[in-house]
C-alpha positions as semicolon CSV with decimal commas, in nm:
position;residue;x (nm);y (nm);z (nm)
1;M;-16,530;-6,818;5,010
2;K;-16,892;-6,881;4,928
3;F;-17,027;-6,643;4,666
4;K;-17,325;-6,557;4,887
5;N;-17,086;-6,444;5,164
6;L;-16,887;-6,234;4,921
7;I;-17,191;-6,030;4,818
8;R;-17,381;-6,032;5,149
9;G;-17,521;-5,687;5,225
10;L;-17,433;-5,546;4,883
11;D;-17,709;-5,411;4,662
12;L;-17,637;-5,621;4,354
13;E;-17,846;-5,794;4,092
14;V;-17,747;-6,159;4,074
15;K;-17,847;-6,413;3,812
16;G;-17,769;-6,776;3,894
17;G;-17,673;-6,976;4,200
18;K;-17,521;-6,814;4,506
19;D;-17,373;-7,126;4,663
20;V;-17,073;-7,153;4,432
21;E;-16,729;-7,144;4,593
22;V;-16,512;-6,850;4,483
23;T;-16,138;-6,921;4,493
24;G;-16,012;-6,585;4,374
25;I;-16,092;-6,259;4,194
26;S;-15,947;-6,128;3,869
27;S;-16,019;-5,854;3,617
28;D;-15,761;-5,994;3,374
29;S;-15,871;-6,302;3,183
30;R;-15,507;-6,411;3,150
31;T;-15,478;-6,460;3,527
32;V;-15,813;-6,631;3,587
33;G;-15,794;-6,970;3,759
34;P;-16,048;-7,243;3,837
35;G;-16,320;-7,117;4,070
36;N;-16,245;-6,748;4,017
37;L;-16,481;-6,452;3,990
38;F;-16,404;-6,255;3,672
39;I;-16,479;-5,881;3,666
40;A;-16,544;-5,777;3,305
41;K;-16,474;-5,407;3,340
42;R;-16,425;-5,150;3,067
43;G;-16,076;-5,000;3,049
44;E;-15,930;-4,719;2,842
45;T;-15,828;-4,963;2,569
46;Y;-16,029;-5,285;2,616
47;D;-16,379;-5,391;2,708
48;G;-16,354;-5,677;2,956
49;S;-16,674;-5,836;2,829
50;Q;-16,481;-5,940;2,517
51;F;-16,273;-6,171;2,735
52;I;-16,554;-6,349;2,918
53;P;-16,516;-6,662;2,698
54;Q;-16,145;-6,687;2,786
55;A;-16,222;-6,641;3,156
56;L;-16,483;-6,916;3,145
57;S;-16,244;-7,146;2,960
58;A;-15,990;-7,086;3,236
59;G;-16,243;-7,197;3,500
60;A;-16,429;-6,885;3,615
61;V;-16,746;-6,978;3,805
62;A;-16,895;-6,627;3,825
63;I;-16,862;-6,299;3,641
64;V;-16,940;-5,933;3,695
65;T;-17,077;-5,773;3,379
66;D;-17,295;-5,484;3,272
67;I;-17,523;-5,688;3,043
68;F;-17,689;-6,018;3,135
69;D;-17,613;-6,305;2,900
70;P;-17,878;-6,581;2,932
71;F;-17,657;-6,826;2,742
72;L;-17,380;-6,827;3,002
73;K;-17,403;-7,117;3,246
74;V;-17,237;-6,932;3,534
75;T;-17,348;-6,697;3,809
76;Q;-17,360;-6,336;3,693
77;I;-17,355;-6,008;3,885
78;I;-17,520;-5,744;3,669
79;H;-17,399;-5,392;3,737
80;P;-17,392;-5,083;3,512
81;S;-17,029;-5,018;3,609
82;P;-16,837;-5,336;3,699
83;Q;-16,521;-5,139;3,775
84;S;-16,701;-4,935;4,041
85;I;-16,760;-5,243;4,257
86;E;-16,424;-5,410;4,191
87;A;-16,256;-5,260;4,498
88;K;-16,544;-5,351;4,730
89;L;-16,547;-5,712;4,610
90;A;-16,167;-5,739;4,635
91;A;-16,159;-5,595;4,987
92;R;-16,444;-5,824;5,093
93;Y;-16,275;-6,132;4,944
94;Y;-15,941;-6,060;5,115
95;G;-16,103;-5,980;5,449
96;E;-16,062;-5,600;5,462
97;P;-15,686;-5,623;5,533
98;S;-15,631;-5,248;5,570
99;E;-15,831;-5,262;5,893
100;D;-15,550;-5,473;6,043
101;L;-15,262;-5,248;5,937
102;Y;-15,128;-4,899;6,007
103;I;-15,128;-4,769;5,650
104;V;-14,933;-4,469;5,523
105;G;-14,987;-4,340;5,168
106;V;-14,734;-4,107;5,007
107;T;-14,821;-3,890;4,708
108;G;-14,648;-3,605;4,524
109;T;-14,454;-3,546;4,204
110;K;-14,111;-3,621;4,349
111;G;-13,973;-3,807;4,647
112;K;-14,243;-4,073;4,685
113;T;-14,009;-4,369;4,652
114;T;-13,736;-4,250;4,887
115;T;-13,993;-4,128;5,140
116;T;-14,171;-4,464;5,146
117;Y;-13,843;-4,648;5,203
118;L;-13,748;-4,409;5,485
119;I;-14,088;-4,453;5,649
120;K;-14,078;-4,832;5,618
121;H;-13,730;-4,836;5,771
122;L;-13,841;-4,613;6,058
123;L;-14,155;-4,818;6,128
124;D;-13,952;-5,140;6,125
125;Q;-13,704;-4,987;6,370
126;I;-13,975;-4,878;6,616
127;G;-14,147;-5,216;6,619
128;V;-14,415;-5,163;6,353
129;S;-14,290;-5,419;6,098
130;S;-14,419;-5,299;5,763
131;G;-14,462;-5,397;5,402
132;L;-14,415;-5,167;5,106
133;I;-14,586;-5,125;4,769
134;G;-14,424;-4,885;4,525
135;T;-14,248;-4,799;4,204
136;V;-13,941;-5,016;4,252
137;E;-14,081;-5,319;4,428
138;T;-14,336;-5,472;4,658
139;V;-14,196;-5,592;4,991
140;I;-14,390;-5,846;5,197
141;G;-14,195;-5,982;5,491
142;E;-13,871;-6,123;5,349
143;S;-14,016;-6,146;4,996
144;R;-13,950;-5,880;4,732
145;F;-14,116;-5,850;4,390
146;S;-14,020;-5,605;4,114
147;S;-14,294;-5,356;4,028
148;T;-14,431;-5,251;3,691
149;L;-14,641;-4,960;3,821
150;T;-14,617;-4,707;4,102
151;T;-14,970;-4,784;4,224
152;H;-15,099;-5,127;4,132
153;D;-15,452;-5,245;4,056
154;V;-15,709;-5,274;4,333
155;I;-15,712;-5,654;4,345
156;S;-15,333;-5,681;4,374
157;N;-15,328;-5,416;4,647
158;Q;-15,587;-5,598;4,858
159;K;-15,416;-5,933;4,801
160;W;-15,074;-5,802;4,903
161;L;-15,211;-5,624;5,210
162;R;-15,369;-5,953;5,322
163;E;-15,037;-6,132;5,266
164;M;-14,866;-5,868;5,479
165;V;-15,108;-5,938;5,763
166;Q;-15,046;-6,311;5,725
167;K;-14,669;-6,253;5,738
168;G;-14,706;-6,065;6,067
169;C;-14,678;-5,709;5,938
170;K;-14,832;-5,435;6,149
171;G;-14,807;-5,160;5,889
172;A;-14,781;-5,088;5,519
173;V;-14,639;-4,795;5,322
174;L;-14,777;-4,725;4,974
175;E;-14,670;-4,495;4,694
176;V;-14,990;-4,342;4,564
177;S;-14,976;-4,192;4,215
178;S;-15,217;-3,947;4,057
179;H;-15,308;-4,214;3,802
180;G;-15,379;-4,460;4,083
181;L;-15,604;-4,212;4,258
182;A;-15,785;-4,100;3,942
183;Q;-15,844;-4,463;3,841
184;A;-15,963;-4,566;4,191
185;R;-15,684;-4,822;4,242
186;V;-15,665;-4,751;4,617
187;E;-16,038;-4,757;4,688
188;E;-16,137;-4,954;5,001
189;I;-15,791;-4,904;5,154
190;Q;-15,823;-4,732;5,488
191;F;-15,528;-4,492;5,509
192;D;-15,431;-4,389;5,860
193;L;-15,200;-4,124;5,725
194;G;-15,149;-3,946;5,394
195;I;-14,829;-3,758;5,307
196;F;-14,787;-3,486;5,046
197;T;-14,429;-3,435;4,925
198;N;-14,458;-3,167;4,653
199;L;-14,624;-3,087;4,321
200;Y;-14,466;-2,988;3,989
201;P;-14,591;-3,004;3,629
202;D;-14,599;-3,370;3,526
203;H;-14,835;-3,622;3,367
204;L;-15,011;-3,340;3,185
205;D;-15,060;-3,578;2,895
206;Y;-15,310;-3,752;3,126
207;H;-15,427;-3,470;3,354
208;S;-15,518;-3,173;3,135
209;T;-15,414;-2,903;3,382
210;M;-15,214;-2,861;3,700
211;E;-15,541;-2,809;3,885
212;E;-15,673;-3,142;3,761
213;Y;-15,342;-3,309;3,850
214;A;-15,352;-3,158;4,199
215;A;-15,717;-3,256;4,247
216;A;-15,625;-3,617;4,174
217;K;-15,351;-3,604;4,439
218;R;-15,591;-3,448;4,690
219;K;-15,812;-3,757;4,678
220;L;-15,564;-3,930;4,909
221;F;-15,628;-3,676;5,183
222;E;-16,001;-3,710;5,140
223;K;-15,956;-4,078;5,226
224;A;-15,689;-4,062;5,497
225;E;-15,771;-4,008;5,864
226;K;-15,485;-3,757;5,896
227;G;-15,254;-3,572;5,659
228;I;-14,893;-3,455;5,668
229;F;-14,794;-3,181;5,422
230;N;-14,483;-3,013;5,284
231;A;-14,542;-2,656;5,395
232;D;-14,280;-2,523;5,151
233;S;-14,493;-2,633;4,856
234;P;-14,741;-2,372;4,727
235;W;-14,992;-2,657;4,686
236;S;-14,982;-2,759;5,052
237;E;-15,300;-2,580;5,163
238;F;-15,485;-2,701;4,853
239;M;-15,415;-3,060;4,959
240;G;-15,550;-3,024;5,310
241;K;-15,475;-2,934;5,670
242;G;-15,266;-3,125;5,920
243;L;-14,912;-3,156;6,050
244;T;-14,662;-2,975;5,825
245;F;-14,289;-2,999;5,759
246;G;-14,038;-2,793;5,568
247;I;-13,714;-2,600;5,558
248;E;-13,855;-2,250;5,514
249;K;-14,164;-2,309;5,729
250;G;-14,372;-2,583;5,888
251;D;-14,444;-2,746;6,224
252;I;-14,137;-2,966;6,179
253;R;-13,843;-2,768;6,039
254;A;-13,491;-2,869;5,940
255;E;-13,223;-2,622;6,043
256;E;-12,842;-2,602;6,024
257;I;-12,834;-2,822;5,712
258;V;-12,488;-2,953;5,615
259;L;-12,454;-3,132;5,281
260;S;-12,168;-3,379;5,226
261;P;-12,074;-3,625;4,949
262;D;-12,191;-3,922;5,154
263;R;-12,436;-3,788;5,413
264;T;-12,665;-3,503;5,509
265;Q;-12,686;-3,347;5,855
266;F;-12,947;-3,116;6,002
267;K;-13,131;-3,042;6,324
268;V;-13,499;-3,056;6,419
269;N;-13,588;-2,872;6,740
270;G;-13,221;-2,890;6,836
271;V;-13,197;-3,268;6,787
272;P;-12,919;-3,361;6,541
273;F;-12,997;-3,590;6,248
274;C;-12,751;-3,758;6,013
275;I;-12,889;-3,956;5,719
276;P;-12,679;-4,154;5,467
277;L;-12,846;-3,976;5,175
278;I;-12,721;-3,674;4,986
279;G;-12,894;-3,361;4,868
280;K;-13,125;-3,099;5,009
281;F;-13,428;-3,273;4,855
282;N;-13,360;-3,573;5,078
283;V;-13,398;-3,346;5,381
284;Y;-13,763;-3,308;5,281
285;N;-13,800;-3,685;5,241
286;A;-13,649;-3,738;5,586
287;L;-13,875;-3,473;5,740
288;A;-14,180;-3,660;5,609
289;A;-14,055;-3,976;5,779
290;I;-13,984;-3,783;6,098
291;A;-14,344;-3,657;6,094
292;V;-14,467;-4,017;6,074
293;G;-14,254;-4,107;6,374
294;L;-14,396;-3,818;6,571
295;D;-14,748;-3,924;6,470
296;R;-14,669;-4,264;6,624
297;G;-14,562;-4,096;6,947
298;V;-14,188;-4,157;6,903
299;Q;-13,946;-3,898;7,043
300;L;-13,707;-3,713;6,813
301;P;-13,383;-3,871;6,950
302;A;-13,523;-4,220;6,885
303;I;-13,628;-4,119;6,534
304;A;-13,280;-3,978;6,469
305;A;-13,118;-4,303;6,584
306;A;-13,346;-4,507;6,357
307;L;-13,290;-4,295;6,044
308;A;-12,913;-4,296;6,097
309;T;-12,915;-4,669;6,016
310;F;-13,103;-4,631;5,687
311;G;-12,938;-4,806;5,391
312;S;-13,022;-4,688;5,042
313;V;-13,296;-4,677;4,780
314;P;-13,243;-4,868;4,454
315;A;-13,141;-4,630;4,172
316;R;-13,207;-4,314;4,370
317;L;-12,865;-4,145;4,350
318;Q;-12,714;-4,493;4,358
319;R;-12,337;-4,454;4,352
320;I;-12,094;-4,680;4,164
321;G;-11,749;-4,524;4,177
322;N;-11,779;-4,175;4,030
323;V;-12,107;-4,265;3,855
324;F;-12,454;-4,196;3,996
325;I;-12,773;-4,363;3,872
326;D;-13,103;-4,189;3,935
327;F;-13,464;-4,218;3,821
328;A;-13,493;-3,841;3,766
329;H;-13,719;-3,810;3,461
330;T;-13,863;-3,459;3,492
331;G;-13,699;-3,118;3,470
332;E;-13,739;-3,045;3,842
333;A;-13,607;-3,386;3,948
334;L;-13,307;-3,363;3,717
335;E;-13,230;-3,010;3,837
336;N;-13,238;-3,124;4,201
337;V;-12,998;-3,411;4,136
338;L;-12,761;-3,205;3,922
339;R;-12,756;-2,923;4,180
340;T;-12,660;-3,178;4,445
341;L;-12,380;-3,326;4,234
342;K;-12,247;-2,980;4,148
343;E;-12,224;-2,904;4,520
344;I;-12,012;-3,211;4,595
345;S;-11,810;-3,239;4,273
346;K;-11,450;-3,120;4,256
347;G;-11,457;-3,145;3,878
348;K;-11,713;-3,149;3,598
349;V;-12,061;-3,303;3,606
350;I;-12,150;-3,512;3,302
351;V;-12,511;-3,621;3,250
352;V;-12,660;-3,888;3,023
353;F;-13,036;-3,885;2,974
354;G;-13,322;-3,929;2,731
355;C;-13,700;-3,893;2,754
356;G;-13,969;-4,155;2,726
357;G;-14,194;-4,179;2,425
358;N;-14,573;-4,155;2,453
359;R;-14,536;-3,943;2,765
360;D;-14,580;-3,575;2,848
361;P;-14,362;-3,395;2,586
362;Q;-14,310;-3,099;2,820
363;R;-14,064;-3,315;3,013
364;R;-13,824;-3,297;2,719
365;T;-13,757;-2,925;2,726
366;G;-13,778;-2,925;3,106
367;M;-13,500;-3,183;3,138
368;A;-13,300;-3,009;2,867
369;K;-13,310;-2,676;3,052
370;A;-13,200;-2,845;3,375
371;A;-12,905;-3,014;3,205
372;D;-12,817;-2,698;3,014
373;A;-12,801;-2,498;3,337
374;F;-12,637;-2,743;3,577
375;A;-12,431;-2,996;3,380
376;D;-12,093;-2,927;3,226
377;L;-12,149;-3,184;2,951
378;T;-12,467;-3,355;2,832
379;I;-12,511;-3,668;2,625
380;I;-12,864;-3,716;2,491
381;T;-12,966;-4,077;2,441
382;N;-13,268;-4,305;2,433
383;D;-13,483;-4,367;2,739
384;N;-13,788;-4,579;2,648
385;P;-13,888;-4,439;2,307
386;R;-14,188;-4,674;2,290
387;K;-14,381;-4,597;1,969
388;E;-14,222;-4,258;1,902
389;D;-13,930;-4,188;1,671
390;P;-13,613;-4,167;1,886
391;Q;-13,463;-3,907;1,652
392;E;-13,768;-3,685;1,694
393;I;-13,755;-3,717;2,074
394;A;-13,387;-3,618;2,070
395;K;-13,465;-3,323;1,844
396;Q;-13,730;-3,199;2,087
397;I;-13,487;-3,236;2,379
398;M;-13,220;-3,039;2,193
399;S;-13,461;-2,749;2,142
400;G;-13,432;-2,673;2,513
401;F;-13,053;-2,624;2,507
402;T;-12,845;-2,313;2,457
403;K;-12,521;-2,514;2,472
404;T;-12,455;-2,798;2,227
405;P;-12,506;-3,148;2,370
406;I;-12,373;-3,473;2,228
407;V;-12,633;-3,710;2,079
408;E;-12,574;-4,086;2,099
409;L;-12,902;-4,276;2,083
410;D;-12,750;-4,613;2,174
411;R;-12,784;-4,588;2,552
412;K;-12,504;-4,834;2,631
413;R;-12,265;-4,647;2,404
414;A;-12,374;-4,316;2,556
415;I;-12,298;-4,443;2,907
416;E;-11,962;-4,581;2,791
417;M;-11,881;-4,247;2,629
418;A;-11,959;-4,053;2,948
419;I;-11,747;-4,283;3,166
420;R;-11,457;-4,267;2,918
421;M;-11,472;-3,887;2,903
422;A;-11,484;-3,841;3,282
423;E;-11,159;-3,741;3,449
424;K;-11,049;-3,815;3,805
425;D;-11,260;-3,558;3,991
426;D;-11,559;-3,561;3,754
427;L;-11,899;-3,709;3,838
428;V;-12,126;-3,884;3,590
429;L;-12,505;-3,898;3,623
430;I;-12,707;-4,159;3,432
431;A;-13,064;-4,030;3,460
432;G;-13,417;-4,127;3,368
433;K;-13,449;-4,505;3,391
434;G;-13,316;-4,572;3,739
435;H;-13,433;-4,911;3,863
436;E;-13,589;-5,019;3,532
437;R;-13,448;-5,338;3,382
438;V;-13,579;-5,316;3,028
439;Q;-13,578;-5,068;2,741
440;I;-13,901;-5,034;2,544
441;F;-13,899;-4,974;2,170
442;A;-14,186;-4,979;1,921
443;E;-14,117;-5,332;1,800
444;Q;-13,934;-5,490;2,093
445;T;-13,850;-5,471;2,461
446;I;-13,491;-5,558;2,549
447;P;-13,314;-5,626;2,881
448;F;-13,140;-5,310;2,998
449;D;-13,021;-5,215;3,346
450;D;-12,821;-4,893;3,385
451;A;-12,647;-5,023;3,698
452;E;-12,539;-5,347;3,530
453;I;-12,407;-5,152;3,232
454;V;-12,203;-4,922;3,456
455;L;-12,064;-5,214;3,657
456;S;-11,960;-5,392;3,340
457;L;-11,780;-5,083;3,215
458;I;-11,589;-4,986;3,529
């Protein structure tokens, strides 16, 4: 794309030629290629202007910066806040792909991942073939890429949405985190529908208060054309007005709920649903997907038939024998999963979990209280300690217990211990890391996959 076409109609100060050909956009000097535009934005840790020399060495032909440098022999866009125009430039370069897709954004503390997979499955079944961008992976047509973030950077989002259009997708489902909204990672994406799942204390190391956390989530509904809200959440009205769902109340209500070890059944307006997911919390996730179907004009029996064929979500109550693997990494999430396992277990419930370092420390006592109340036996281990002392993390977790847990900081040994201790009718939950395939320590990151460990042991 010609540089002059990229900036046409935008009120920008440009120094240098406008006829250069731009072959891509990047805000990371390590990914710059020949012909790229480099956006030298200021982050929380780094100032992108420090990396302009590397970007130029890699072949950048234009840069966005806040201070003009007369010694640079490339085209420069001068803007006081380069990051504030990043999304506009990315959307322009990739041809405004969200205009060509039916886009659903899902936000909330819990349930985002499962809800996005349910919605994608439903849309695919009703003829709206869709991509997905979320915590576990990005799905574009038949291609799947592991994710490192829940909500990715603005350039990647625009690029992937364009690739979805090129692959013939008609829709896209995105997990939208509070960090992503606060940091404007989904700017210039035109959401047709926003979904609110729930809100519990989390990420308060980043958002100072629950009100600030909720306000970040609400940004999605300020962008979306329409909203769908969990009416059973006390934060529902704060988020906005629109179609609601719930068990206690809501426009779309689940009734006659029957929980089983391998499925969940319920009715909506007399229409029976049977989903191959377990737990009451998955009823809420299914109701959100049902609301999307109704928004598309699909009748309840057709929605029920589509959701009945749903497969599974990676590491969301993933079952391997009598062992379950789940990403639950907050007190509320762990309580929900343990409650579900207690309901279906004929024996004891054994849980293995740790808490991540350099994250909200309130999670530690929250998860401890959940395990203390709903597990018969707890083994505390490492999650991703990062730069914190694993012993100190474990000590903080233990402060939330009234019973005495076992501490085994080697996660593989902790999992092996739990499986060895489990008797015939017992269930084991490995919580906290879920789909993650590495374990992060202060000095190293090692390969680690809970599911692979369990498979190797049983």
